[in-house]
N, C-alpha and C positions, 0 to 999 in steps of 0.2 A: 430665771426661776429653776432651771435644770441644775445650774451650779449650786444653788442653795440647797437643793434636794440632796445632792451628793455630799455636801458639807455636813448636813444632818446625819447622813449615814455614817460618815467617817467618825464623827464625834460619838455616836451611839456605839460603834464598834470599839472605840478607844475606852469608853466607859465599861463595856463588857469585859475588856481585858484587864482594866485596873482593879475591878472589884476583887477577883481572886488574889491579885497581888497584895491588896490591902489585908486580906485575911491571912496571907502568908507572912505579912510584916515586911514585904520587900518593896512596897510603894514608897519611894523616897521623895524628898522635896522637889527634885527636878521633874518627876513625872507629874506631880500635882501642879507645878508651874506650867507645864505643857498643856494640861487639861484646861487650866484657867485661861491661858492665852487663846486656845481654840474657841472657848465659849465667848470670849470678848470679840473675836473676829466674827463669829457667827451672829452675835447681836448687832454689830454695826452693819454687816452685810444685809441682814433682813430689814433693818431700819431704812437703809439707803434705797433698797428696791421698793419698799412700800411707799416712800415719798415720791418716787418717779411714776407711780401708777395712779390714774384717775380712779374715782370711786367706782365708776362702771367697769373699768378694766380689772379692778380687784375682784369684782364679782364674776366677770367673764374674762379671765386672763388670755383666752384664745383669740380675743378680738384683735390683738396686735398682729397675729400671724395671718388673720383674714383680711385686714386692711392694708392696701399697698402704699398708702400715704400720698397718692397722687391727687391733685385738685380735681374736683368734679367738673367734667367737661361734656357737654352734649351738643350735637350739631344744631346749628340755627335753623329755624323754620323759614322757608322761603315761599314765594309765589312763582310757580313755573308756568310760563305761557302768558298770553295777554288777551285783552278783550276786543282787539281790533281785527277786522277782516284783513286789512292791509297794514301791517305794522309800520311800513315805510310810507310816508305821505306820497300820494300820486297826483299828477296834474288831472284836472277835472273840468267837466262842464255840468253845471247844476241848473236844472229847470225848476222854477218855483211855481206854486199854485197861483199866486197873485199875478194875474195878467200874463202867465207863461213867461215871466221875466227870466232871463238867462244870466248866470254868473259864470264867466269863462276864465280858465287859466289858474284858478286857485289850487294850491296844494292841500289835499284833504286826506283824512283817514276816517273810515267808517267804523264807528264805535257800536259794536253789536250789543253790548250790555245795556247802554243807555239809549240805543236806537236813535243815533244822531250823527251828524257829520262834524268832525273836529277840523275846523278850517284854519290854516296857517295865515296869520295876518302880521302886520308890522308890530303889533302889540302882543304877539304870542298867539296861541291857539284859542279859537273862540268856537263855541258850540252852536250849530245850526239845527234847530229842532226838526224832527222828521215830519211833524204836522205841516210844515211849510214847504216841504220838498216833494215835488211831483215825480222827478226822476233825476238820476245823475249818471255820469259816465266817468270811469277811471281809465287813465292811459298809463301803461307801463310798457312791458314788452308786447302786450296786446291790449285791445280795447274791450272793456266790460261795461255793459249797460245794466242799470238797476232801476226798477220801478217801485213805487210805493205800494206795499201790499194792502193798504187800507182800501184801495180801489177794487179789491177782489174779496169774495166771501169764501170761507171754509165751513161747510156744514151750516150755511146760512148766517154765519157770524163774520163780520169784517176781520180780516187777517191783520196781524201786526208785524212790522219789520219791513225789510226790503227784499225783493225777489230779483235775482240775477236772470236776465233774459238769455236763454241758451239758443232757442229757436223761435224766430218770429213767423207769424202766419195766422191763418184762421184758427188753428189750435196751437197756441204758443206753449213752449216748454220752459219751465223756470227751475232754478236751483235756490233753495233756501238754506243758508248757513246759520247754525245756532251754537250756543255755548253749552258745554257740560262742565260744571264746577265740582271737582272732587275734593272734599275736605280731608285734612290729615287723618290717617287711620293707624297711626303708630301704636303698637302694643308693647309697653316697656317690659312686661313680664316675659314676653316671648321674643323681644327684639325683632319684631316683624312689622311690615307696613311702612308707610311714609310719613315723615314729619311735615311735608310740604303740602300746600294747597295747589292743586293742579287745574289749569284752565285748558280744556280741550275743545276742539271744534269738530262738528259733524255736519253732514248735509242731508237734506231731504229733497225729493224732486216732485214737482207738481206740473200738471197741465191745466189749461183753462178752457172751459166751454162757456163762452160768454163771459160773465163775471164770476162764475163759480169755479173754485179750485178743486182738483182731485189729485190725491197722492198716487204715485205710480208704485203700488205695493207688490204686484205680482204680474207675471206675463199673461196669465189667463184673464185677469180683470182688465188688463191694459188692452188686449186684443178685443175683448167684448165691447170696450168703449169705442172701437173704430167702426162698429156697425157693419155695413155691407162691404167696407174696405178691409175687413179683418183678414180675409183669406189672402189678399194681395200683400198685406203687410207681413203676414206670417211667412209667406213664400219668400219675400225679400229677406227676412231674417235668416231663414234656413240657407238660402243660396250664399249669402254674404257672411254667415257665421256671426250674426249680430246678437248680443246679449242685451236683455232689458234690465239687467241688474247693476249697470254702471253708467256713468255720465257719457262716455264715448258712444256706447251702444244706444242709449236713449236719444242722444242728439241725432244719430243716423236714422233712427226709426221715425222721429217726428219730422225730420227734414223730408224724408220720403213720403210720409203720410200727408203732409201739407202740400206736397207737389201733386197729389192725387185729387185735391179738392178744387 
């Protein structure tokens, strides 16, 4: 289009020059022939360029300079993470509610989302519903014991899922692992956020008094729950620099507290 513009300018200039010459009688046949040739070239150039433009581009000719001609390509959306406590199947011992029957040696994965054990069999993985499982043990580099949370109450309501037993004794300590699912939050206008669905895992810690569960939310409330043993536990924490905000510290605290009972 820029070349076409300059061609128009050239012809206009030539016409401005030829008019005085006509009045002076000096515009001969060769000059007229030149002008006619330029007009013919101008006509075919304009026609050719108009045919190469779409209707929209004729209205907005700058579109060609704005579009780079590359195919539209966007990153695929994925699921990051999984719904299993142990992604790799572990050897297990499973105790069922029915007559305390024991299933030994099966490779299993604990499916947190569906609250079941996925058991590896000769016919592939099969789901064992949590309602049938009293407890199970997973063996990898270490041994982890899990009990059915339905045997305990939280705020008077039966709990759901499985609790990992961290400290056994009169006041047992448990860890409860749950899922956090974050949906895609990509903002095309700002090109921010993630296109992926992310599955995260987090933990809460509970101790049991009888069949009632209590969450370990703060050091102050935790010490208050120890009653007359609170001062001894607090002294133990200070001497040994033990924190009540993580699993290692809580394990030490409840191991010591249970030794006092």
